[in-house]
VOTINU-898411 format. One record per residue: z, x, y of N, C-alpha, C in turn; residue in three letters. Coordinates in steps of 0.05 Angstrom, whole numbers, padded with zeros to 5 digits, always signed. Each point is the difference from the previous one (the first is absolute). Example, Ala and Ser with C-alpha at 12.3 -4.5 7.8 and 13.67 -1.06 7.14 Angstrom:
+00156+00264-00114+00000-00018+00024+00000+00018+00024ALA-00014-00007+00021+00001+00016+00024+00014-00015+00022SER
END
This chain:
+01416+02953+02295+00018+00032-00013+00037-00006-00001MET+00011+00016-00021+00022-00008+00006+00018+00024+00016LEU+00008-00010+00021+00013+00016+00026+00024+00014-00010ASN+00002+00032-00009+00027+00009-00009+00012+00004+00024LEU-00003-00001+00020+00013+00022+00020+00028-00009-00001THR+00005-00032-00003+00032+00002+00003+00017-00001-00015PRO-00015+00004-00029+00017+00015-00015+00007+00029+00002TYR-00026+00015+00012+00014+00023+00005+00016+00005+00025ARG-00007-00010+00024+00016-00008+00008+00034+00009-00007THR+00006-00041-00011+00032+00008-00009+00001+00023-00017LEU-00022+00007-00021+00010+00021-00019+00008+00028+00021PHE-00010-00005+00017+00002+00031+00014+00036+00005+00001ALA+00011-00013+00004+00030+00005-00001+00007+00007-00020ASP+00012+00026-00004+00008+00009-00023+00020-00007-00004ARG+00021-00011+00011+00027-00013-00006-00011-00021-00005GLU-00012-00014+00007-00014-00041-00006-00011+00010-00026LEU-00007+00016-00008-00029-00002-00021+00022+00005-00022ARG+00026+00028+00009+00016+00005-00026+00015-00037-00008GLY+00011-00006+00019+00013-00025-00007-00009-00021-00014ILE-00030-00004+00008-00015-00018-00008-00010+00004-00032ILE+00002+00030-00006-00015-00001-00030+00025+00007-00025LEU+00018+00000+00030+00035+00000-00028+00006-00028+00001SER-00011-00011+00007+00024-00039+00003-00021-00015-00030SER-00021+00025-00005-00013-00025-00022+00017+00008-00023VAL+00012+00024-00013+00015-00006-00030+00023-00007+00005LEU+00015-00010+00013+00021-00021-00002-00011-00023+00012PRO-00026-00007-00009-00009-00026+00006-00010-00011-00023ARG-00010+00022-00021-00005-00010-00025+00013-00013-00008MET+00026-00009-00008+00012-00024-00020-00012-00026+00023PRO-00008+00000+00018-00008-00029+00017-00014-00010-00025ILE-00016+00009-00013-00023-00004-00015+00010+00006-00039GLY+00016+00014-00003+00012+00011-00027+00023-00019-00004MET+00020-00005+00017+00021-00019-00014+00011-00024-00016ASN-00032-00009+00020+00018-00038-00017-00022+00003-00026ALA-00029+00008-00002-00012+00007-00032+00008+00015-00014LEU+00017+00024+00007+00018+00006-00015+00025-00010-00014GLY+00026-00012+00016+00021-00006-00013-00015-00016-00023LEU-00024-00030+00014-00003-00018-00014-00010+00013-00027THR-00023+00019+00001+00004+00006-00032+00022+00026-00018LEU+00015+00005+00023+00026+00008-00015+00012-00019-00006LEU+00013-00011+00005+00014-00032-00008-00018-00011-00025VAL-00019-00008+00000-00017-00014-00017-00005+00022-00026GLN-00003+00021+00001-00004+00017-00019+00036+00001-00013SER+00016+00001+00008+00022+00000-00013+00018-00026+00002GLN-00014-00024+00000+00022-00033+00001-00020-00005-00015TYR-00034-00005+00009-00011-00021-00016-00007-00032+00012GLN+00005+00005+00023+00010-00015+00020-00018+00008+00026SER-00019-00015+00008-00012-00005+00024+00018-00024+00023PHE+00016-00007-00017+00009-00013+00020+00025+00016+00007ALA+00001+00008-00016+00035+00021+00014-00017+00024+00016ARG-00016+00017-00013-00014+00010+00019-00007-00005+00029ALA-00008-00029+00013-00006-00008+00025+00027-00012+00015GLY+00022+00008-00015+00019-00010+00021+00010+00019+00000MET+00000+00024-00014+00005+00032+00006-00012+00009+00029VAL-00024+00005+00000-00024-00009+00022+00004-00007+00020SER+00009-00022-00002+00011-00021+00017+00015+00002+00025ALA+00031+00018-00020+00014+00003+00009+00014+00026+00025ALA-00023+00016-00027-00019+00030+00026+00003-00014+00025TYR-00031-00027+00004-00019-00006+00016+00012-00007+00023MET+00026-00013-00007+00012-00025+00011+00035+00026+00021LEU+00000+00024-00022+00010+00019+00016-00007+00018+00019ALA-00019-00004+00008-00020+00013+00017-00008-00009+00018LEU-00001-00033-00010-00009-00008+00032+00018-00014+00011ALA+00040-00001-00009+00025-00004+00005+00007+00021+00023ILE-00017+00026-00005+00026+00023+00009-00023+00015+00026GLN-00024-00009-00004-00019+00014+00025+00004-00008+00021ALA+00000-00009+00002+00015-00017+00036+00034+00015+00006PRO+00012-00009-00013+00032+00010-00010-00005+00032+00020ILE-00022+00018-00022+00005+00031-00003-00013+00007+00026ILE-00023-00037+00014-00019+00015+00024+00023-00004+00027GLY+00013-00011+00003+00019+00001+00022+00016+00004-00005ARG+00014+00020-00015+00026+00030-00004-00031+00028+00010PHE-00023-00004-00015-00014+00017+00020-00009+00001+00033VAL+00006-00036+00006-00016+00007+00021+00027+00011+00030ASP+00022+00002-00028+00030-00002+00023+00017+00023-00011GLN-00012+00016-00015+00008+00035-00010-00016+00016-00007ASN-00034-00006+00000-00019+00023-00006+00000-00003-00035GLY-00025+00011-00008+00005+00001-00025+00005+00022-00024PRO+00023+00016+00023+00001+00023-00012+00027+00006-00019LYS+00014-00027+00003+00024-00002-00016-00002-00012-00021ALA-00032-00015-00002+00004-00015-00027-00021+00002-00012VAL-00017+00025-00002-00037+00000-00013+00015+00015-00021MET+00012+00019-00013+00005+00020+00001+00027-00017-00027MET+00021-00011+00018+00010-00007-00033-00006-00037-00005PRO-00021-00007+00008-00008-00018-00014-00023+00002-00019LEU-00016+00030+00009-00010+00012-00027+00007+00011-00027ALA+00024+00004-00001+00017+00011-00016+00015-00024-00013ILE+00004-00016+00013+00012-00026-00014-00019-00013-00019LEU-00016-00014+00021-00027-00005-00015-00010+00014-00017HIS+00002+00028-00015-00006+00006-00017+00028+00004-00022ALA+00015-00008+00005+00013+00001-00016+00009-00028-00020MET-00014-00007+00024+00003-00035-00010-00033-00005-00012ALA-00008+00006-00002-00018-00001-00014-00002+00013-00026LEU+00014+00031-00006+00012+00009-00026+00017-00024-00009CYS+00014-00001+00016+00021-00028-00016-00007-00012-00008LEU-00033-00021-00001-00009-00021+00003-00018+00009-00024LEU-00007+00021-00003-00016+00014-00026+00021-00009-00020VAL+00027+00017+00001+00012+00005-00024+00016-00019-00007PHE-00002-00032+00014+00008-00030-00009-00019-00008-00017SER-00014+00009+00009-00028-00016-00018-00006+00013-00029VAL+00008+00029-00003-00013+00006-00018+00025+00005-00016VAL+00025-00003+00011+00032-00008-00016-00005-00024-00006SER-00013-00026+00003+00005-00024-00006+00013-00022+00011GLN-00001+00010+00036+00031-00010+00006+00008-00041+00003ALA+00012-00003+00012-00002-00037+00005-00018+00004+00022THR-00025-00030+00005-00004-00003+00026+00015+00002+00023LEU+00023-00010-00003+00019+00001+00024-00001+00037+00022PRO+00003+00014-00029-00002+00029+00012-00017+00011+00003LEU-00030-00005-00008-00024+00002+00016-00017-00011+00015LEU+00012-00020+00010+00001-00017+00030+00007+00017+00024LEU+00031+00002-00011+00016+00013+00015-00008+00027+00015GLY-00013+00011-00030-00009+00031+00011-00030+00003+00013SER-00022-00014-00006-00013-00020+00012+00003-00010+00024ALA+00008-00007+00008+00012-00008+00027+00019+00017+00020PHE+00014+00026-00013+00020+00016+00017-00034+00027+00003LEU-00026+00001-00013-00025+00018+00001-00016-00004+00026ALA+00002-00027+00001-00023-00017+00024+00027-00002+00029GLY+00021+00000-00001+00012+00005+00023+00007+00022+00005ALA-00005+00028-00005+00007+00021+00004-00029+00015+00008VAL-00022-00018-00001-00028+00018+00005+00004+00005+00023PHE-00008+00031+00014-00001+00019+00018-00024-00014+00010PRO+00002-00013+00032-00020-00003+00023-00013+00013+00006PRO-00024+00003-00007-00014+00029+00004-00022-00025+00013VAL-00028-00009-00018-00006-00013+00022+00015-00011+00030SER+00011-00011+00003+00012-00008+00016+00010+00016+00033MET+00012+00013-00021-00001+00032+00024-00026+00009+00017THR-00024+00009-00026-00007+00002+00014-00025-00014+00015ILE-00002-00029+00003-00015-00012+00019+00020+00003+00019ARG+00034-00016-00004+00003+00006+00031-00001+00034+00008ALA-00013+00011-00007+00002+00025+00015-00024+00002+00017MET-00023-00016-00016-00028-00002+00011+00005-00016+00026TYR+00021-00029+00003-00005-00019+00015+00022+00010+00025ARG+00024+00015-00010+00007+00015+00027-00008+00029+00006LYS-00024+00006-00010-00014+00019+00018-00010+00008+00019SER-00010+00012+00015-00020+00002+00017-00028+00001+00005ALA-00013-00007-00031-00026+00003-00010-00010-00023+00021MET-00024+00016+00006-00015-00034+00011-00017-00018-00027PRO+00002-00021+00019-00008-00024-00024-00020+00003-00024ASP-00020+00024+00004-00020-00003-00016+00018+00030-00023SER+00000+00011+00012+00027+00018-00027+00011-00013-00008GLN+00026-00020+00009+00015-00020-00014-00020-00017-00024LYS-00020+00006+00011-00019-00028-00010-00004+00023-00036GLN-00020+00027+00011-00004+00015-00031+00034-00002-00017SER+00015+00012+00021+00023+00001-00010+00011-00019-00029ALA-00004-00027+00012-00001-00019-00028-00009-00010+00004PHE-00038+00012-00002-00013-00016-00021+00007+00030-00024ALA+00012+00016-00006+00003+00024-00017+00029-00016-00012VAL+00021-00008+00013+00012-00015-00015-00002-00029-00015GLU-00015+00001+00004-00016-00026-00017-00022+00003-00020SER-00014+00030+00003-00011+00016-00015+00021+00009-00030VAL+00017+00008+00017+00019+00013-00025+00016-00015-00013ILE+00005-00032+00010+00006-00014-00024-00018-00022-00006MET-00019+00000-00001-00026-00003-00016+00006+00023-00026GLU+00007+00023+00006-00014+00031-00018+00027-00010-00016PHE+00034-00008+00006+00023+00001-00012-00007-00023-00027SER-00021-00031+00015-00004-00011-00015-00014-00002-00025PHE-00019+00032-00002-00025-00001-00014+00003+00019-00008ILE+00019+00012+00009+00014+00038-00024+00012-00010-00016LEU+00021-00018+00014+00022-00013-00013+00001+00000-00027GLY-00003-00032+00002-00013-00004-00029-00011+00018-00027PRO-00014+00010+00010-00017+00029-00010+00011+00021-00015PHE+00026+00009+00014+00021+00018-00002+00013-00018-00022LEU+00009-00029+00004+00012-00010-00029-00016+00008-00019VAL-00016-00019-00002-00024+00002-00020+00002+00022-00014SER+00001+00025+00016-00004+00034-00023+00029+00001-00002LEU+00023-00005+00014+00035+00000-00024+00000-00007-00016ALA-00018-00036-00001-00002-00006-00026-00003+00010-00031VAL-00040+00011+00019-00005+00010-00024+00013+00036-00010ILE+00021+00001+00015+00015+00028-00008+00021-00007-00011ALA-00002-00028+00003+00024+00007-00031+00015-00038+00007GLY+00009-00007+00033+00013-00021-00002+00019-00014+00030THR-00014-00014+00009+00001+00002+00028+00025-00003+00005PRO+00020+00007-00011+00021+00026+00021-00002+00030+00015ALA-00021+00000-00014+00002+00026+00016-00020-00002+00023PHE-00021-00031+00008-00002-00005+00026+00024+00002+00023ALA+00024-00019-00020+00029-00018+00015+00004+00027+00015VAL+00001+00020-00022+00012+00029+00001-00012+00015+00024VAL-00027+00003+00000-00013+00012+00016-00002-00016+00029GLY-00006-00023+00003+00014-00011+00021+00017+00009+00015SER+00021-00001-00017+00039+00022+00022-00016+00024+00007ALA-00024+00010-00007+00012+00032+00000-00026-00003+00023ALA-00015-00017-00002-00019+00003+00041+00016-00007+00016CYS+00025-00013-00005+00009-00016+00027+00017+00029+00006VAL+00018+00008-00025+00016+00021+00011-00010+00029+00019ALA-00027+00003-00022-00010+00029+00021-00016-00004+00012LEU-00013-00031+00009-00021-00014+00016+00029+00003+00026GLY+00012-00011+00000+00014-00013+00030+00011+00035+00005VAL+00014+00005-00017+00003+00041+00001-00013+00007+00022TRP-00028+00004-00012-00024+00009+00013+00003-00017+00029HIS+00002-00018-00004-00019-00031+00025+00032+00014+00025PHE+00023+00006-00014+00026-00002+00021-00012+00032+00018SER-00006+00017-00016-00009+00016+00002-00032+00027+00028ARG-00010-00026-00002-00010-00002+00014-00005-00006+00038SER+00009-00014+00008+00003-00005+00020+00012-00019+00006GLY-00009-00027-00011+00001-00027+00002+00026-00011+00008ALA+00022+00007-00017+00019-00008+00015+00003+00002+00026LEU-00003+00030+00011+00008+00008+00038-00034-00016+00011THR-00006+00005-00013-00032-00015+00016+00001-00038+00014ARG+00015-00010-00032+00002-00017+00001+00012-00011+00037TRP+00023+00025+00007+00006-00021+00036+00024-00006+00000GLY+00010-00006+00021+00013+00002+00004+00028-00035+00005GLU+00018-00002-00003+00011-00026-00017-00002-00015+00038VAL+00002-00012-00011-00011-00020+00041+00039-00012+00008GLU+00003+00017+00017+00017-00002+00006+00008-00031+00021ARG+00026+00001+00014-00002-00018+00017-00004-00020+00009GLY-00004-00007-00037-00020-00029+00008+00023-00028-00021VAL-00008-00024+00011+00017-00023-00010-00015-00002-00028GLU+00014+00004-00029-00013-00001-00010+00003-00030-00012ARG-00023-00020-00015+00006-00027-00006+00009-00009-00028HIS+00011-00016-00004+00003-00008-00030-00022-00001-00017LEU-00020-00011+00009-00028-00011-00011-00007+00030-00008LEU+00001+00014+00024-00014+00022+00003-00027+00005+00009GLY-00029+00008-00015-00024-00013+00013-00007-00027-00005PRO+00012-00010-00023+00001-00016-00003-00002-00031+00029LEU+00014+00012+00019+00008-00018+00031-00017-00007-00003LYS-00027+00017+00009-00025+00011+00006-00027-00027-00007VAL-00002-00039+00026-00014-00007-00023-00033+00014-00011SER-00001+00018+00013-00021+00010-00007-00016+00017-00033ALA+00028+00010+00002+00001+00016-00027+00005-00017-00018VAL+00015-00021-00004+00005-00013-00017-00025-00018-00011ARG-00013-00005+00021-00021-00008-00012-00024+00009-00009ARG-00004+00021+00013-00013+00039-00014+00009-00010-00029ALA+00025+00000-00018+00017+00004-00012-00009-00021-00016LEU+00004-00022+00005-00006-00023-00011-00030-00006-00022VAL-00022+00016+00019-00034+00001-00001+00003+00031-00012LEU+00013+00009-00010-00006+00021-00015+00012-00010-00034SER+00026-00012+00007+00011-00012-00026-00025-00016-00011PHE-00013-00023+00007-00014-00015-00009-00029+00008-00004PHE+00000+00034+00019-00028+00017-00017+00008-00002-00032PHE+00025+00017+00000+00009+00013-00022+00006-00023-00028ALA+00001-00023+00010+00003-00019-00019-00027-00001-00016ILE-00027+00002+00021-00022-00010+00009-00020+00025-00031GLY+00030+00031+00016-00024+00025-00014+00021-00008-00036ILE+00022-00010+00000+00005-00004-00034-00021-00017-00009GLY-00003-00021+00015-00005-00026-00025-00025+00014-00005LEU-00017+00018+00013-00027+00012-00005+00002+00014-00024ASN+00017+00023+00011+00007+00021-00023+00014-00020-00030GLU+00009-00008+00003+00009-00009-00037-00028-00020-00010ILE-00021-00012+00016-00021-00009-00011-00030+00033-00028SER+00016+00021+00013-00019+00020-00011+00014+00007-00040LEU+00019-00004-00001+00008+00012-00021-00010-00038-00023PRO+00007-00025+00021-00006-00024-00014-00030-00001-00004ALA-00024+00009+00013-00020-00004+00003-00022+00024-00028PHE+00027+00028+00005-00017+00020-00022+00019-00024-00028ALA+00014-00009+00002+00001-00009-00028-00006-00025-00003THR-00008-00024+00017-00024-00028+00002-00029+00014-00009GLU-00003+00023+00000-00027+00009-00002-00006+00013-00023SER+00017+00009-00012+00011+00010-00035-00005+00024+00009GLY-00005+00023+00021+00007+00017+00010+00023+00020+00009THR+00028-00008-00015+00027+00012+00011+00000+00019+00007PRO-00020+00021-00015-00010+00032+00011+00003-00001+00041SER-00008-00015+00005-00024+00007+00013+00015-00004+00026ASN+00033+00004-00007+00017-00004+00032-00006+00012+00012VAL+00007+00019-00013+00007+00024+00014-00016+00014+00021GLY-00039-00009-00005-00020+00008+00013-00002-00032+00018TRP+00021-00015+00002+00000-00012+00024+00017-00004+00016PHE+00013+00008+00004+00019+00019+00008-00001+00016+00021TYR-00013+00023-00017-00023+00020+00012-00015-00010+00028ALA-00020-00021-00011-00026-00014+00013+00021-00009+00033ALA+00019-00018-00009+00013-00004+00021+00015+00020+00022LEU+00002+00021-00005+00029+00024+00003-00024+00027+00022SER-00014-00008-00013-00022+00031+00005-00016-00011+00020PHE-00012-00023+00008-00009-00021+00027+00026+00003+00022PRO+00022-00004-00014+00016-00005+00016+00009+00033+00016SER+00008+00014-00011+00002+00035+00008-00021+00003+00016ALA-00026-00005-00005-00028+00016+00013+00009-00019+00031LEU-00001-00015-00002-00008-00023+00030+00031-00002+00020THR+00022+00005-00017+00026+00009+00014+00001+00022+00010GLY-00021+00031-00011+00002+00025+00012-00023+00001+00018PHE-00031-00014+00009-00006-00012+00009+00000-00016+00031ALA+00025-00018-00008+00013-00022+00027+00014+00020+00018TYR+00007+00027-00012+00017+00023+00022-00022+00012+00006GLY-00020+00002-00004-00017+00017+00025-00010-00022+00024THR-00013-00029-00006-00008-00003+00014+00027-00025+00015ARG-00015-00002+00028+00028-00008+00025-00018-00037+00006HIS+00013-00021+00002-00009-00016-00003+00001-00025+00031PHE-00007+00002+00004-00001-00017+00032+00011-00034-00003ALA+00008-00007-00019+00014-00028-00017+00026+00007+00006TRP+00017-00014+00009+00029-00008-00013+00003+00009-00025PRO+00017+00000+00001+00012+00008-00035+00007-00031-00012LEU+00005-00003+00016-00002-00037-00023-00014-00012-00013ASN-00020+00006+00022-00031-00007-00009-00015+00018-00025ARG+00000+00025+00006+00004+00021-00023+00017-00020-00017GLN+00012-00004-00005+00030-00011-00031-00027-00026-00007ILE+00003-00008+00025-00023-00034-00003-00023+00006-00008LEU-00015+00024-00009-00025+00000-00016+00003+00010-00018ALA+00020+00021+00000+00012+00015-00035+00007-00015-00011ALA+00005-00027+00006+00017-00022-00019-00027-00025-00009GLY-00017-00011+00016-00017-00015-00001-00027+00025-00014LEU+00019+00022-00011-00032+00015-00013+00011-00005-00032TRP+00030+00007+00000+00023+00001-00028-00010-00028-00011ILE+00002-00022+00020+00000-00036-00005-00033+00006-00020ALA-00022+00011+00017-00021-00010-00010-00009+00017-00024ALA+00009+00028+00004+00004+00019-00041+00012-00016-00015GLY+00024-00018+00008+00018+00000-00023-00022-00028-00016SER-00005-00017+00017-00016-00020-00014-00032+00013-00013VAL-00005+00021+00013-00022+00008-00014+00010+00012-00036LEU+00028+00016+00001+00001+00003-00015+00010-00018-00029MET+00002-00033+00013+00018-00017-00021-00026-00016-00013ALA-00029+00004+00020-00022-00011-00010-00021+00020-00020LEU+00013+00016-00003-00012+00026-00013-00003+00000-00026ALA-00018+00004-00013-00009-00018-00028-00008+00018-00020ILE+00008+00034+00005+00000+00026-00013+00017+00009+00008GLY+00009+00029-00023+00018+00026+00010-00019+00005+00026PRO-00022+00004-00004-00015+00015+00032+00001-00008+00017TRP+00004-00030-00001-00012-00013+00024+00036+00004+00008THR+00014-00004-00005+00028+00001+00001+00018+00030+00009PHE-00015+00020-00006+00000+00019+00009-00006+00009+00023ALA-00030-00018+00004-00013+00009+00032+00015-00015+00019LEU+00013-00035-00015+00004-00006+00028+00035+00020+00003ALA+00016+00010-00013+00023+00005-00004+00000+00022+00028CYS-00028+00004+00000+00000+00047+00011-00011-00028+00040ALA-00017-00014-00013+00003-00015+00025+00018-00017+00015PHE+00024-00003-00007+00018-00016+00008+00027+00033+00006MET-00012+00016-00016+00026+00018+00003-00001+00020+00023GLY-00031-00006+00023-00013+00014+00019+00023-00005+00022LEU+00012-00026-00009+00008-00001+00037+00031+00005-00001ALA+00020-00007-00029+00020+00015+00000+00008+00024+00018ILE-00002+00024-00018+00004+00018+00034-00003-00004+00016GLY-00023-00005+00022+00009+00009+00020+00015-00043+00007PRO+00005-00014-00012+00020-00012+00009+00037+00003-00002MET-00001+00024-00016+00031+00006+00000+00003+00006+00014LEU-00024+00028+00013+00000+00014+00024+00008-00006+00028THR-00015-00027+00003-00005-00015+00023+00038-00013+00006ALA+00000-00016-00035+00028-00011+00004+00027+00019+00011LEU-00009+00028-00003+00029+00024-00001-00011-00009+00036SER-00016+00014+00005-00011+00015+00027+00004-00031+00022LEU+00007-00034-00009-00004-00021+00012+00043+00005-00001GLN+00014+00012-00029+00026-00015+00007+00003+00024+00018LEU-00009+00030+00000+00020+00019+00016+00005+00002+00017GLY-00034-00019+00015-00009-00012+00032+00023-00010+00014LYS+00010-00024-00020+00007-00028+00004+00039+00009+00003LEU+00010+00019-00027+00034+00007+00002+00006+00025+00028SER+00027-00011-00001+00011+00022+00022+00003+00018-00014PRO+00007+00020+00022-00003+00033-00015+00030+00003-00009ALA+00005-00016+00010+00040+00002-00014-00002-00010-00035GLU-00015-00013-00008-00006-00024-00030-00026+00012-00005TYR-00003+00033-00004-00023+00007-00009-00004-00001-00026SER+00011+00011-00014+00018+00007-00031+00003-00038-00005THR+00012-00002+00005+00016-00025-00019-00030-00030+00009GLU-00015+00010+00026-00030-00025-00001-00010+00007-00026ALA-00004+00031-00008-00020+00004-00022+00020-00013-00025PHE+00016+00004-00001+00022-00003-00028-00011-00025-00009THR+00008-00023+00037-00005-00022-00014-00030-00011-00008TRP-00009+00019+00007-00039-00012-00017-00002+00010-00013SER+00015+00015-00016-00002+00023-00032+00009-00030-00017MET+00029-00003+00011+00023-00026-00025-00022-00025+00010THR-00007-00011+00016-00021-00027+00004-00019+00011-00018LEU-00023+00023+00003-00019+00000-00020+00006-00001-00030PHE+00029+00018-00014-00004-00001-00021+00016-00030-00008MET+00013-00014+00015+00006-00028-00003-00027-00021-00010ILE-00019+00003+00023-00021-00020-00001-00010+00013-00024GLY-00008+00035-00004-00015+00005-00014+00008-00009-00036LEU+00024+00001-00002+00008-00012-00021-00004-00032-00002GLY+00002-00014+00016+00007-00021+00003-00033-00012-00015SER-00009+00009+00021-00028+00003-00014-00015-00002-00027GLY+00005+00022-00011-00002+00006-00022+00012-00017-00025LEU+00022-00020+00012+00015-00021-00007-00013-00025-00002TRP+00002+00000+00025-00022-00034+00008-00027+00008-00026ALA-00012+00012+00006-00023+00009-00019+00008+00004-00022GLY+00015+00007-00012-00002+00002-00045-00001-00025+00003GLY+00021-00015+00015+00014-00044+00004-00034-00011-00006VAL-00018+00010+00023-00031-00017-00001-00010+00008-00023LEU+00007+00032+00001-00020+00008-00033+00006-00013-00016ILE+00018-00004-00006+00009-00006-00033-00016-00035-00001GLU+00004-00007+00025-00011-00036-00008-00030-00004+00013ARG-00003+00019+00015-00027+00000+00004-00019+00019+00003TYR+00002+00028-00010-00008+00019-00002-00008+00014+00020GLY-00013+00017-00010-00007+00029+00021-00011-00012+00036ALA-00016-00017+00004-00013-00006+00020+00017-00012+00013ALA+00018-00018-00002+00028-00022+00009-00001+00016+00009SER+00015+00033+00001+00021+00008+00013-00020+00017+00027SER-00023+00012-00008-00023+00010+00018+00003-00019+00029LEU-00013-00026-00015+00000-00026+00022+00026-00003+00011PHE+00018+00004+00003+00032-00012+00004-00004+00031+00020ALA-00005+00023+00003-00004+00022+00013-00004-00005+00020CYS-00039-00005-00008-00012-00009+00022+00007-00022+00025ALA+00018-00012-00006+00005-00031+00008+00026+00011+00016LEU+00024+00011-00009+00026+00026+00020-00020+00016+00014LEU-00011+00021-00002-00019+00017+00016-00022-00007+00020THR-00005-00025+00001-00019-00005+00013+00024-00016+00033PHE+00024-00017-00018+00017-00017+00025+00020+00027+00013ILE+00005+00025-00015+00013+00016+00006-00011+00011+00028ALA-00032+00013-00004-00013+00005+00014-00012-00015+00027ALA+00000-00024-00004+00005-00019+00025+00024+00000+00015VAL+00026-00003-00018+00020+00006+00016+00009+00033+00025CYS-00023+00008-00014-00002+00037+00015-00008-00010+00028CYS-00002-00020+00004-00002-00008+00032+00019-00006+00014LEU+00024-00002-00005+00026-00010+00007+00008+00028+00005MET-00005+00017-00006+00025+00031-00001-00010+00006+00028VAL+00007+00008+00023+00000+00012+00023-00028+00026-00004PRO-00014+00000+00024-00022+00011-00004-00002+00035-00002GLU+00011+00018-00013-00013+00014+00019-00009+00028-00028VAL-00012+00021+00035-00029+00023-00015+00009+00026-00003THR-00007+00007-00015+00003+00029-00015-00030+00021+00008ASN+00007-00003+00036-00018+00009+00031+00004+00032-00020GLU-00028+00005+00015-00015+00030-00009+00009+00017+00015THR+00002+00019+00003+00005+00029+00020-00011+00003+00022ASP+00016+00004+00018-00029+00002+00027-00002+00017+00002PRO-00030+00009+00009-00013+00015+00010+00006+00012+00019LEU
END
């Protein structure tokens, strides 16, 4: 039976409850912008190639800016950047919409997209660093990071749905403008929730290394591990629309994504209520092997129903794995580099996810959807075994 006591304890803190709830809206664009920008540019220029370039410019900027802003936050705190970045991001998205609707040249489109990605406010990284630096017991931190995983999954589920509603309402431009509003209003509310104060004090009197958290061997290993798992997830996810097309049911792709995401969110939520004696790297190893097995089942599926069931089976491991990866990185990272470590994690995750989507697309073009899934199974199996190379840290339960 699901024990909700850890979540009751977590949300009993009224201010923390407000911080968590206020962080949902400004993170909706995580699931909205890539699809919204792709549909917007394609609808105006009738070119998927141009749409892909604009979305790639946006994602590349996100990947580049994250560790830079993370280092600034570690050294100066989040107050100085959160609202200015939110305002700049909203303005940049509106500029991008205007450029697309005005049929601007490709360099201007790419520049606007890159600018929008470069000024995305670090809400997720700030709240994760807040958990890392807090005096909460390990069991409560696990519940908090589990909530983080659920919120991220929720963003990836609800974001595309909101984009679909905007398209039905008239134009993908509504989705991008709506995303800008989510960031501006959401970050304003998040900043007033107490999150920026609760993040804590800047670590003073500490000699800072040029490489930041990357100077720590254990952190580097954990980040590389996350990177390869992200590639595997990308290889897996690109197979969903490919299988839907190959099976003659392209309209089923939304159901396949739901079959993958909902179990991930549910098990991520459940994982936050349980505390295991195993070291975190072994928990991640088990999740990686599960994902590899699930990907093989997806590759062997013979119809939409069996494929959807295999998606659901595979998705069961994603939520717990993402939570365990965050806990492991938090344990291994020095306190003075907390925010930067999590921004590096997000950067490598996005690069890995994009690499997996690209590599999977190449494999699918040549060999079909199953090839990308078998590649995912092989890569995640290797990554799972490499978990043993990361130092063992445990998520200790509260003392009795």
